[in-house]
VOPANU-468246 format. One record per residue: x, y, z of N, C-alpha, C, O in turn. Coordinates in steps of 0.2 Angstrom, whole numbers, plus 5000, padded with zeros to 4 digits. Atoms other than C-alpha are relative to their C-alpha. Example, Ala and Ser with C-alpha at 12.3 -4.5 7.8 and 13.67 -1.06 7.14 Angstrom:
500449945000506249785039500450065000500950055003/499649944999506849955036499650055003499950115004/
END
This chain:
499450035002492149205043500450004992501050024990/499650005006492349175027500050044995500350034989/499949955005491949335019500650035004501150065001/499149984997493449385031500649984995500950024991/499450055004494649265024500050024992500650034990/499849995006494149305005500050064999500150084994/499849945002494249495007500850015002501250044998/499450004999495849475015500649974994501149994993/499550045007496549354999499850054995500350064991/500049955006495749504987500450055002500650084997/499749954999496549624996500950004999501350044998/499349985001498249544996500049984992500649984990/499750015006498149504976499950064998500450064993/499949945001497749684974500550025000500950044996/499449975000499049744982500649984997501050034997/499650025005500249644973499950014993500449994990/500250015007499449674957500350125001500550144996/499849954997499849864964500850024999501050064995/499450004999501449834968500649984995501249984995/499550035005502149754953499750044993499950014988/500149975005501449884941500250075003500050125001/499749914999502450044950500550014996500949964994/499749985004503250134939500950015000501150015006/499550045000505150104933500450095005500250145002/499749944999506250254945500450034996500849994993/499749935005506850424935500450025003500350035009/499549954998508350514937500150054998499850054992/499949945003508850694935500849994997501049934996/499250035001510650724929500650015006501250015007/499549994994511150764946500049935004500349935009/500050064997510850574951499250015004499049965007/500550034995509250604961499449984996499349984990/500750055005507650514957499350064999499450125002/500349955004506250614949499249955001499049914998/500550044999504650574958499549984995499550024990/500350025005503250474947499249995001499049965006/500750024997501450464947499949935000500349894998/500150075001500650314951500549965007500449905008/499650034994501950274966499749985005499450035008/500649994992501150194980500650005006501249985007/499550014993501950224997500149965005499649945007/500050064995502550105011500150035005500650065006/499750004995502450135026500249955006499749905007/499949924995503150165040500650024997500950065000/499349975003504750185028499850064996500350114996/500149915003503850355019500050045007500250105007/499949934995503850435036500750025000500850085001/499250004999505850415036500150074993499750104989/499649945005506950555025500249944993500549894994/499950015004507050515009500650034995500550054990/499449975002508850565004500049994990500350024987/499850005006508750514986499550034997499550034991/500349915004507650664981500350055002500550065008/499649904997508350854979499650015005499850015011/500449964993507050914990499449965003499149935000/500750034997505750855003499950045006500450075009/500349944994504650965017499649945003499449895001/500350044995503850895033499650085002499950135001/500349954998502551005040499649985005499349935005/500550034995501851005058499550054999499550104995/500649964999500251085062499649995006499549935008/500350004995499351115077499550045005499550095001/500649974998498051195087500250015009500449975013/499849964992498351325104499250045003498750075000/500549964996497051395116500150045006500350025011/499949954995497251555125499749995006499249965006/500450024993496751555144499450054997498850024997/500749975000495351685139499649964994499250004992/500450075003494651535127500150034992499849994988/499950005006495251605110500549944995501049914998/499650075003495951465098500450034993500250084990/499549975004497551485087500249934995500349874998/499750085006497951355071500850045000501050104999/499349975002499851365068500549924996500549864997/499850055004500951275055500650025000500750085001/499449995001502751265054500449944994500449884995/499550055007503751195036500749995001501150035001/499250015000505351115037500249974992500049914989/499650025008506351105019500649955001500749945007/499350035001507850995015500050004994499550004991/499649995006508851015000500649955000501049965005/499350045000510250894996500350024992500050034987/499449985003511750924985500250075000500750094997/
END
């Protein structure tokens, strides 16, 4: 139990340090954010749309099996362009 408490405490401290060291957002001339290396994704918010960025895309993937047993994979990509 002590190990679990120590592990949770360390995770909290490291998480706080990582969030505190996030880079300052930068913007292009049109006012859209520019993605920066080192940004930490925060879920579940990161699952939603990000209108502050000019372009964004989502992937949907899956597998299908035909009646005779042949397997197929598929992917659909959706793009969002702002501005």
